[in-house]
C-alpha positions in Angstrom: -14.3 5.5 -28.8 -12.3 4.6 -25.7 -13.8 1.8 -23.7 -14.5 2.2 -20.0 -11.6 1.2 -17.7 -11.9 -2.0 -15.7 -13.4 -1.9 -12.2 -10.1 -2.3 -10.4 -8.7 0.7 -12.2 -11.7 2.9 -11.5 -11.4 2.1 -7.8 -7.7 2.6 -7.7 -7.7 5.9 -9.5 -10.6 7.1 -7.4 -8.6 6.5 -4.2 -5.5 8.2 -5.6 -7.5 11.2 -6.8 -9.2 11.7 -3.4 -5.9 11.4 -1.5 -4.2 14.3 -3.3 -4.8 18.0 -2.7 -7.6 19.5 -4.6 -5.4 21.3 -7.1 -3.0 18.4 -7.6 -5.8 15.9 -7.9 -7.6 18.0 -10.6 -4.4 18.3 -12.7 -3.7 14.6 -12.3 -7.2 13.6 -13.3 -6.9 15.8 -16.4 -3.6 14.1 -17.4 -5.0 10.7 -16.6 -8.0 11.3 -18.9 -5.6 12.3 -21.7 -3.6 9.1 -21.2 -6.7 6.9 -21.3 -8.0 8.7 -24.4 -4.8 8.0 -26.2 -5.4 4.3 -25.7 -1.8 3.4 -26.5 -1.5 1.2 -23.5 -4.3 -1.3 -22.7 -5.4 -1.1 -19.0 -4.5 -4.6 -18.1 -2.8 -6.1 -15.0 0.5 -5.2 -16.8 -0.2 -1.7 -15.6 -0.4 -3.0 -12.0 2.8 -4.9 -12.3 4.6 -1.8 -13.8 3.2 0.5 -11.1 4.4 -1.8 -8.4 7.8 -2.4 -10.0 8.6 1.2 -10.7 6.7 3.1 -8.0 5.1 1.2 -5.1 7.9 -1.1 -4.3 10.7 1.5 -4.5 8.7 3.7 -2.1 8.2 0.8 0.3 11.9 -0.1 0.0 12.9 3.5 0.8 10.7 3.4 3.9 12.4 0.2 5.0 15.8 1.7 4.4 14.9 4.8 6.5 13.8 2.6 9.3 17.0 0.5 9.1 15.2 -2.6 7.8 16.4 -4.9 5.0 15.0 -4.3 1.6 15.4 -7.9 0.5 11.7 -8.8 0.6 10.9 -5.7 -1.6 13.6 -6.7 -4.1 12.3 -10.3 -4.4 8.8 -9.1 -5.0 10.0 -6.6 -7.5 11.7 -9.4 -9.4 8.4 -11.3 -9.6 6.6 -8.2 -11.0 9.4 -7.9 -13.6 9.0 -11.6 -14.5 5.2 -11.0 -15.0 5.9 -8.1 -17.3 8.2 -10.2 -19.3 5.4 -12.8 -19.7 7.2 -15.4 -17.6 5.2 -17.5 -15.2 5.0 -16.8 -11.5 2.9 -19.4 -9.6 0.2 -18.6 -7.1 2.4 -20.1 -4.3 5.4 -18.0 -5.3 3.3 -14.8 -5.4 1.8 -15.5 -2.0 5.2 -16.2 -0.4 6.7 -13.0 -1.9 3.7 -10.8 -1.1 3.1 -11.7 2.5 6.2 -10.3 4.1 6.0 -7.1 2.2 2.4 -6.6 3.0 2.9 -7.5 6.6 5.3 -4.5 6.9 3.0 -2.3 4.9 0.1 -3.0 7.3 2.2 -2.7 10.3 3.5 0.8 9.2 0.0 1.8 8.1 -1.5 0.9 11.5 -0.1 3.9 13.2 1.6 2.5 16.3 2.5 5.8 17.9 -1.1 7.2 17.5 -2.6 3.9 18.8 -0.1 3.9 21.8 -1.1 7.5 22.7 -4.8 6.7 22.5 -4.4 3.6 24.6 -2.3 5.5 27.2 -4.7 8.4 27.5 -7.8 6.2 27.8 -6.1 3.9 30.4 -4.8 6.9 32.4 -8.2 8.6 32.4 -9.7 5.3 33.7 -7.1 5.2 36.5 -7.7 8.8 37.5 -11.4 8.1 37.6 -10.8 5.2 39.9 -8.7 7.1 42.5 -5.1 6.6 41.2 -2.8 9.5 41.9 -0.8 11.2 39.1 2.3 9.0 39.1 0.3 5.8 39.5 -2.1 6.8 36.8 0.8 7.6 34.4 2.2 4.1 35.1 -1.1 2.4 34.6 -1.6 4.2 31.3 1.9 3.3 30.1 1.7 -0.3 31.2 -1.7 -0.7 29.5 -0.5 0.9 26.2 2.7 -1.2 26.2 0.8 -4.5 26.8 -1.9 -3.9 24.1 -0.5 -1.8 21.3 2.1 -4.1 20.0 -0.1 -7.2 20.0 -2.9 -5.3 18.3 -0.5 -3.9 15.7 0.9 -7.4 15.0 -2.5 -9.0 14.7 -3.7 -6.3 12.4 -0.7 -6.6 10.1 -0.6 -10.4 10.0 -4.3 -10.8 9.3 -4.4 -8.2 6.5 -1.2 -9.4 5.0 -2.3 -13.0 4.9 -5.7 -12.3 3.4 -4.4 -9.8 0.8 -1.4 -12.0 -0.2 -3.6 -15.0 -0.9 -6.2 -13.1 -2.8 -3.8 -11.0 -4.9 -1.6 -14.1 -5.5 -4.5 -15.9 -7.1 -5.4 -12.9 -9.3 -1.8 -12.4 -10.4 -1.1 -16.0 -11.1 -4.0 -16.3 -13.5 -3.9 -12.7 -14.8 -7.6 -12.4 -13.7 -8.6 -8.8 -13.7 -12.0 -9.5 -12.1 -10.4 -11.5 -9.3 -7.9 -8.6 -8.8 -10.8 -6.2 -8.5 -12.2 -8.3 -5.7 -9.0 -7.9 -3.6 -10.0 -4.3 -2.7 -7.0 -2.5 -4.4 -8.2 0.9 -3.3 -8.0 -0.1 0.4 -4.5 -1.6 -0.2 -3.4 1.6 -1.8 -4.5 3.6 1.2 -2.3 1.3 3.3 0.6 2.0 0.9 0.1 5.7 1.3 0.0 5.5 5.1 3.0 3.3 5.2 5.2 5.6 3.1 3.7 9.0 4.1 6.0 11.8 5.3 3.0 14.1 6.2 0.1 13.5 8.5 -2.5 13.9 5.7 -0.5 11.5 3.4 -1.1 13.9 0.4 2.6 13.7 -0.7 2.5 9.9 -0.7 -0.7 9.8 -2.7 0.8 12.2 -5.2 3.8 10.0 -5.7 1.7 6.9 -6.1 -0.6 8.7 -8.5 2.2 10.0 -10.6 3.7 6.5 -10.8 0.4 5.0 -12.0 0.1 7.7 -14.7 3.7 6.9 -15.7 2.9 3.2 -16.0 0.0 4.1 -18.3 2.3 6.4 -20.4 5.3 4.0 -20.4 4.1 1.2 -22.7 4.8 -0.9 -24.4 6.3 -2.3 -21.2 10.0 -3.1 -21.2 11.3 -3.9 -17.7 14.2 -1.7 -16.7 15.1 -3.4 -13.4 14.1 -2.7 -9.8 14.1 1.0 -8.9 15.4 1.9 -12.3 
């Protein structure tokens, strides 16, 4: 009889299932159940490391490349996941230092700068019009307000989430503590991944790619690192 998967895995797979289209999600859930029933690969944090090495980080690196950003931080984090899969030690401090810059960009991209800017502009412009500004002045008021608030808000959101997540995840990874990892809200972080790499407004394609990668990580074992983006 197959034992119940750990808490973090149930949370993670629930988010990935919900994020896909109904048809794709149902098919993925069926294949996931088959993989779990097989029981060939234990559902340990090795699955998390493999998922990040082969799926999550390559998707994030591709997003960086499309935006003209360096992929060096992603490559360095991938190397740490590879070391973990090989059974080599990565300290809590190393994990935190490697996770923080990658997660900062994830949360910045996930924040939705353009949408936030548009909302700030419309609200400020409506306020200006209600207070007697003419059309051109109202437009300028809305633009000035959006420009002065959206970037600081985006930066604060990204930095706060990156710092908190990096510290918590680093502690869980360094000690291979599955219960501690479950307390890092992996589902919420996965939603941020999907928003950060999404090519469609509903993010369904991003969820599908992340979901397929997790299923592949389960089916891949025993784990044998193939290299970043192999």
